[in-house]
PAKOL-861365 format. One line per field, with one value per residue (C-alpha): residue number from 1; residue in one letter; chain; x, y, z. Coordinates in steps of 0.1 Angstrom, whole numbers, plus 2048, in hexadecimal, padded with zeros to 3 digits. Example, Ala and Ser with C-alpha at 12.3 -4.5 7.8 and 13.67 -1.06 7.14 Angstrom:
2
nr	[1;2]
rest	[A;S]
kette	[A;A]
px	[87B;889]
py	[7D3;7F5]
pz	[84E;847]
This chain:
399
nr	[1;2;3;4;5;6;7;8;9;10;11;12;13;14;15;16;17;18;19;20;21;22;23;24;25;26;27;28;29;30;31;32;33;34;35;36;37;38;39;40;41;42;43;44;45;46;47;48;49;50;51;52;53;54;55;56;57;58;59;60;61;62;63;64;65;66;67;68;69;70;71;72;73;74;75;76;77;78;79;80;81;82;83;84;85;86;87;88;89;90;91;92;93;94;95;96;97;98;99;100;101;102;103;104;105;106;107;108;109;110;111;112;113;114;115;116;117;118;119;120;121;122;123;124;125;126;127;128;129;130;131;132;133;134;135;136;137;138;139;140;141;142;143;144;145;146;147;148;149;150;151;152;153;154;155;156;157;158;159;160;161;162;163;164;165;166;167;168;169;170;171;172;173;174;175;176;177;178;179;180;181;182;183;184;185;186;187;188;189;190;191;192;193;194;195;196;197;198;199;200;201;202;203;204;205;206;207;208;209;210;211;212;213;214;215;216;217;218;219;220;221;222;223;224;225;226;227;228;229;230;231;232;233;234;235;236;237;238;239;240;241;242;243;244;245;246;247;248;249;250;251;252;253;254;255;256;257;258;259;260;261;262;263;264;265;266;267;268;269;270;271;272;273;274;275;276;277;278;279;280;281;282;283;284;285;286;287;288;289;290;291;292;293;294;295;296;297;298;299;300;301;302;303;304;305;306;307;308;309;310;311;312;313;314;315;316;317;318;319;320;321;322;323;324;325;326;327;328;329;330;331;332;333;334;335;336;337;338;339;340;341;342;343;344;345;346;347;348;349;350;351;352;353;354;355;356;357;358;359;360;361;362;363;364;365;366;367;368;369;370;371;372;373;374;375;376;377;378;379;380;381;382;383;384;385;386;387;388;389;390;391;392;393;394;395;396;397;398;399]
rest	[X;X;X;X;X;X;X;X;X;X;X;X;X;X;X;X;X;X;X;X;X;X;X;X;X;X;X;X;X;X;X;X;X;X;X;X;X;X;X;X;X;X;X;X;X;X;X;X;X;X;X;X;X;X;X;X;X;X;X;X;X;X;X;X;X;X;X;X;X;X;X;X;X;X;X;X;X;X;X;X;X;X;X;X;X;X;X;X;X;X;X;X;X;X;X;X;X;X;X;X;X;X;X;X;X;X;X;X;X;X;X;X;X;X;X;X;X;X;X;X;X;X;X;X;X;X;X;X;X;X;X;X;X;X;X;X;X;X;X;X;X;X;X;X;X;X;X;X;X;X;X;X;X;X;X;X;X;X;X;X;X;X;X;X;X;X;X;X;X;X;X;X;X;X;X;X;X;X;X;X;X;X;X;X;X;X;X;X;X;X;X;X;X;X;X;X;X;X;X;X;X;X;X;X;X;X;X;X;X;X;X;X;X;X;X;X;X;X;X;X;X;X;X;X;X;X;X;X;X;X;X;X;X;X;X;X;X;X;X;X;X;X;X;X;X;X;X;X;X;X;X;X;X;X;X;X;X;X;X;X;X;X;X;X;X;X;X;X;X;X;X;X;X;X;X;X;X;X;X;X;X;X;X;X;X;X;X;X;X;X;X;X;X;X;X;X;X;X;X;X;X;X;X;X;X;X;X;X;X;X;X;X;X;X;X;X;X;X;X;X;X;X;X;X;X;X;X;X;X;X;X;X;X;X;X;X;X;X;X;X;X;X;X;X;X;X;X;X;X;X;X;X;X;X;X;X;X;X;X;X;X;X;X;X;X;X;X;X;X;X;X;X;X;X;X;X;X;X;X;X;X;X;X;X;X;X;X;X;X;X;X;X;X;X;X;X;X;X;X]
kette	[A;A;A;A;A;A;A;A;A;A;A;A;A;A;A;A;A;A;A;A;A;A;A;A;A;A;A;A;A;A;A;A;A;A;A;A;A;A;A;A;A;A;A;A;A;A;A;A;A;A;A;A;A;A;A;A;A;A;A;A;A;A;A;A;A;A;A;A;A;A;A;A;A;A;A;A;A;A;A;A;A;A;A;A;A;A;A;A;A;A;A;A;A;A;A;A;A;A;A;A;A;A;A;A;A;A;A;A;A;A;A;A;A;A;A;A;A;A;A;A;A;A;A;A;A;A;A;A;A;A;A;A;A;A;A;A;A;A;A;A;A;A;A;A;A;A;A;A;A;A;A;A;A;A;A;A;A;A;A;A;A;A;A;A;A;A;A;A;A;A;A;A;A;A;A;A;A;A;A;A;A;A;A;A;A;A;A;A;A;A;A;A;A;A;A;A;A;A;A;A;A;A;A;A;A;A;A;A;A;A;A;A;A;A;A;A;A;A;A;A;A;A;A;A;A;A;A;A;A;A;A;A;A;A;A;A;A;A;A;A;A;A;A;A;A;A;A;A;A;A;A;A;A;A;A;A;A;A;A;A;A;A;A;A;A;A;A;A;A;A;A;A;A;A;A;A;A;A;A;A;A;A;A;A;A;A;A;A;A;A;A;A;A;A;A;A;A;A;A;A;A;A;A;A;A;A;A;A;A;A;A;A;A;A;A;A;A;A;A;A;A;A;A;A;A;A;A;A;A;A;A;A;A;A;A;A;A;A;A;A;A;A;A;A;A;A;A;A;A;A;A;A;A;A;A;A;A;A;A;A;A;A;A;A;A;A;A;A;A;A;A;A;A;A;A;A;A;A;A;A;A;A;A;A;A;A;A;A;A;A;A;A;A;A;A;A;A;A;A]
px	[B82;B60;B5E;B42;B48;B29;B2D;B40;B4C;B6F;B76;B61;B6C;B91;B8D;B79;B92;BB0;BA0;B97;BBB;BC6;BB2;B92;B70;B60;B3D;B3A;B18;B08;AE5;AEC;AE2;AF2;B13;B11;B08;B27;B3D;B2F;B39;B5C;B5B;B6D;B62;B7F;BA1;BBC;BA7;BAA;B8B;BA0;BA7;B81;B79;B94;B87;B64;B6D;B7E;B60;B76;B62;B3C;B2B;B07;AE9;ADE;AE2;ADA;AFD;B0B;B00;B1B;B38;B53;B5B;B44;B54;B3E;B4B;B2E;B2D;B2B;B21;B14;AF0;AE7;AEE;B11;B0A;B14;AFD;AFF;AE2;AF8;B0A;AE9;ADB;AF9;AF6;AD1;AD9;AF2;AD8;ABE;AD4;AF1;AE7;B09;B26;B3A;B57;B48;B61;B57;B6D;B55;B63;B4F;B52;B60;B46;B36;B40;B36;B16;B09;B12;B18;AFD;AE4;AEB;AE9;AC9;AB8;AC6;AD4;AF3;B15;B2D;B51;B56;B74;B7A;B93;B8D;B95;BB4;BAD;BBC;BAC;BC5;BE3;BF9;C14;BFE;BE5;BD4;BF3;C0C;BF6;BF7;BD7;BC8;BB1;B9F;B87;B6C;B7D;B9F;B8F;B82;BA5;BB5;B9B;B9F;BC4;BC3;BAC;BC0;BE2;BD8;BDB;BEA;C0F;C0C;BF1;BF0;BD9;BCC;BBB;B97;B81;B7E;BA3;BA3;B84;B93;BB4;BA3;B90;BAF;BC4;BAC;BA5;BCA;BC9;BA9;BB8;BD9;BC8;BB2;BD1;BE3;BC2;BBF;BE4;BDF;BC5;BDC;BF9;BE5;BD9;BFD;C09;C1F;C21;C13;C22;C45;C40;C36;C54;C6A;C5B;C5E;C84;C83;C8D;C79;C58;C47;C30;C27;C02;BF6;BD7;BBA;B96;B8B;B8A;B78;B74;B63;B7C;B8A;B6A;B57;B6C;B74;B4E;B4B;B66;B56;B34;B40;B55;B35;B23;B3F;B3A;B5C;B55;B6F;B72;B92;B83;B64;B7B;B8E;B6E;B62;B82;B82;B5C;B61;B7D;B67;B58;B7B;B84;B65;B6C;B90;B84;B6B;B86;B9D;B83;B80;B65;B4A;B44;B22;B1E;B42;B48;B5C;B68;B70;B8C;B8C;B6D;B79;B87;BA9;BC1;BC0;BA1;B7D;B6E;B57;B4B;B4B;B5F;B63;B5F;B39;B38;B50;B3A;B1A;B28;B35;B13;B01;B18;B0C;B27;B20;B33;B3C;B55;B6F;B7B;B86;B84;B61;B4F;B2C;B22;B04;AF0;B0B;B26;B4B;B52;B71;B8B;B8A;B74;B72;B78;B87;B92;B91;BA7;B9B;BAC;BC6;BC7;BE4;BCD;BC3;BD3;BE3;BE9;BC4;BBD;BD5;BC1;BA8;BAC;BAE;BB9;BB4;BC7;BBF;BDB;BFA;C04;BFE;C1A;C10;BEC;BDA;BD0;BD7]
py	[A7F;A76;A88;A8D;A98;AA5;A9E;A80;A8D;A96;AAB;A9A;A77;A82;A92;A75;A5B;A71;A76;A51;A47;A5F;A4B;A60;A4F;A5E;A61;A68;A78;A7D;A81;A6A;A46;A36;A47;A3C;A18;A17;A25;A0C;9F0;9FE;A0E;A2F;A47;A5F;A5F;A5C;A49;A24;A0E;9F7;A15;A1C;9F8;9F4;A12;A05;9E3;9F3;A09;A27;A35;A32;A3F;A48;A5D;A5F;A83;A7B;A6C;A90;A94;A7B;A8F;AA6;AB5;ABB;AC3;AD3;AC7;ACC;ADB;B00;B03;B20;B27;B28;B4D;B45;B52;B40;B24;B1D;B05;AE8;AFC;B08;AE4;AD8;AF5;AED;AC9;AD2;AEA;ACE;AB3;AC1;ACE;AD0;AE8;AD8;AE2;AEA;AEF;AFA;AEC;AF6;B12;B31;B57;B69;B6B;B49;B39;B57;B61;B43;B27;B32;B4D;B35;B19;B2F;B3F;B1D;B0B;B24;B0E;B1F;B09;B0E;B18;B17;B1A;B04;B06;AE5;AE2;AC0;ABB;A9C;A84;A96;A7C;A94;AAD;A9B;AA2;A9A;AB2;ACE;AEC;AF1;B13;B18;B37;B36;B4D;B4A;B40;B21;B16;B1B;B06;AEA;AEB;AEA;ACC;AB9;AC0;ABA;A96;A91;AB2;ABA;AE0;AF6;B1B;B2F;B50;B6C;B66;B4E;B69;B68;B43;B44;B61;B4F;B30;B46;B59;B39;B2D;B50;B53;B33;B3E;B5F;B51;B35;B4F;B63;B46;B3C;B5F;B5F;B3E;B4F;B6C;B56;B42;B61;B6C;B4A;B45;B23;B2B;B0E;B16;B39;B2D;B16;B32;B4A;B2F;B30;B50;B46;B61;B73;B5A;B3C;B26;B1F;B0B;B12;AF9;AF6;B08;B01;AE6;AD6;AE5;B00;B15;B1A;B22;B32;B52;B58;B56;B70;B86;B83;B8F;BAB;BB7;BB7;BCD;BE5;BDC;BCA;BAF;BB8;BA5;B85;B8A;B8C;B6D;B5A;B66;B5C;B39;B33;B3D;B25;B08;B1F;B28;B03;AFB;B17;B0B;AE7;AF3;B08;AEA;AD5;AEC;B02;AE8;ACB;AC2;A9C;A99;A7D;A8C;A7C;A92;A82;A86;A95;A98;ABA;AAD;A92;A71;A7B;A71;A91;AA2;ABF;ADF;ACE;AE3;AC3;AC6;AE8;ADC;ABE;AD3;AEE;AD5;AC3;AE5;AEA;AC9;AB1;A8D;A8E;A71;A71;A5A;A59;A39;A48;A56;A3B;A48;A6D;A82;A63;A59;A3F;A42;A37;A29;A3F;A32;A39;A5F;A7C;A91;A8F;AAC;AA5;AB8;AA2;A88;A6D;A55;A39;A48;A38;A55;A3E;A39;A5E;A64;A4E;A6A;A7F;A9F;AA5;AC4;AC1;AD8;AC9;ACE;AAA;A9A;AA1;AAF;AB7;AD8;AE8;B01]
pz	[688;67B;659;640;61C;60A;5E5;5D8;5B6;5AC;5CA;5E5;5DE;5DE;600;60E;603;60F;631;634;62C;647;660;663;663;643;637;612;60C;5EA;5DD;5BF;5C9;5AB;5B3;5D7;5CD;5B6;5D2;5EB;5D4;5D4;5B1;5AD;592;596;585;59F;5B8;5B5;5BA;5D0;5E8;5EA;5F0;60B;61F;61C;628;646;64D;649;62C;629;60A;611;607;62C;637;65B;65F;65E;682;68D;67E;68B;669;64B;62A;60E;5EC;5D4;5B1;5AC;587;572;568;543;546;553;576;596;5A0;5C6;5C7;5D1;5EC;5FA;5FA;60D;626;62B;631;64C;65C;65D;66B;67F;6A2;6B3;6AA;68E;677;655;638;616;5FA;5DE;5C8;5CA;5CD;5EB;607;5FF;620;635;623;610;628;64C;64C;63C;654;673;667;662;681;69A;69E;6A0;68C;684;660;648;623;612;5EC;5DA;5C6;5B5;592;583;574;583;593;59F;5B3;5CA;5EA;5FF;5EF;5E1;5F8;60A;611;62F;63B;659;666;688;695;6A4;682;672;68D;689;663;666;67D;664;645;655;657;631;623;626;622;631;62B;642;634;646;63C;628;60E;607;602;5EB;5D6;5D3;5C3;5AB;5A1;59C;581;573;56D;559;546;53C;530;51D;50C;504;4F3;4E1;4D3;4CA;4B8;4A2;49B;493;47A;469;466;459;478;48A;4AC;4BF;4B2;4BE;4E0;4E2;4D9;4F3;50D;50A;51E;541;553;550;539;540;523;51B;4FD;4E7;4E5;4DB;4FA;520;532;554;572;57C;55F;54B;56C;587;574;570;596;59A;57F;590;5B2;5A1;590;5B2;5BF;5A2;593;572;569;544;540;54D;537;518;522;526;504;4F2;501;4FB;4D7;4D0;4C5;4AB;49F;49D;489;470;46C;466;44C;43B;43B;42A;40C;41B;423;43A;42D;42D;438;451;46E;48F;4AC;4C0;4E6;4F5;51A;523;52C;520;533;547;540;54C;532;547;533;517;4F8;4E3;4E8;4D6;4BA;4B3;4B3;49D;483;483;47E;460;450;45B;466;487;49D;4BB;4C9;4ED;4FD;520;51D;509;50D;50D;504;4FB;4E2;4E1;4D8;4B4;4A4;492;46F;451;455;43D;459;47E;496;4B4;4D3;4EE;4E8;503;505;4FC;4DA;4BC;4A9;48B;487;48B;46E;457;453;433;447;46B;480;4A0;4BD;4D3;4BC;4C3;4A0;488;466;470;46B;48C;4A7]
């Protein structure tokens, strides 16, 4: 098949390379010319995708990264894999989805299979993509939703072995989507509608958000009671049924967990069913950097004024360079507001928010938000005071 993937970020590039390796002719479309230039030179920016794999597919003309939207007209399948962020008011922002839809409407004049992998609220495929494209072009495409399940840095669960949900607007769309994904996915699960697939993705990450919020709140309760929270969690995890272990941290990051529950809460509000439980979970996790900053201040005798502090690990997840929605940003800002001289160290990120990663020595305190394998724990321990959000450094204060 001739396949186009709109968006070459974590999701889009993963799908493009997987489809290319399955033998499809793939066009990777993105509006960022610098990203396309890097990809065209065979450089991957995504953990889990080797640059040599990108270069090999490019040399064989199996994968073509481009900014030329007119190439969409040549394709049998178009996958939308663009960001679905939140506005400053934490409401769904479908600007990228709408832009991709408008692009398809402008360029594609023959019926084509259009698949949305971008995570959004139920009804997005039907009302925000299919309806929008038809209104602008009058072309009757086949439409399916298959929300992404990409976990950056996860070497066990990849595109091939992660079960793939598909829901189409028609039986023909489902059949076409199944045929496409079967070429590089082992397990395909067809659901009754796109709305079911869209809602399933939101609930998967809302489940994680709520349970992370619960354990973060419990960590605060345990500290107030003088009980070691991680020992409690280890003890609870010995129960062989009815319990799933989650661990506390400085908050939640990445594109999915901080964002997806808000999409679900938004559509619930529209249906006159306020998602108060989701709202509470969001509030708890968003407040964790404030709790961490307060604990650090308390651990330094009540003040951090003029204290030299290094925040260790600014990506949202260990061994991944992704800083989207990272709680480290708020931790740094809050400590600076309290008068501290704050630097940060992250060997995977290097440059972030106009600043550079610093060394680990010469600080009064270290706040460990994310602990990559490459971080030298012995250097972290040279700081006079350590607050560890990961529970991985022996003897440190922390969650």
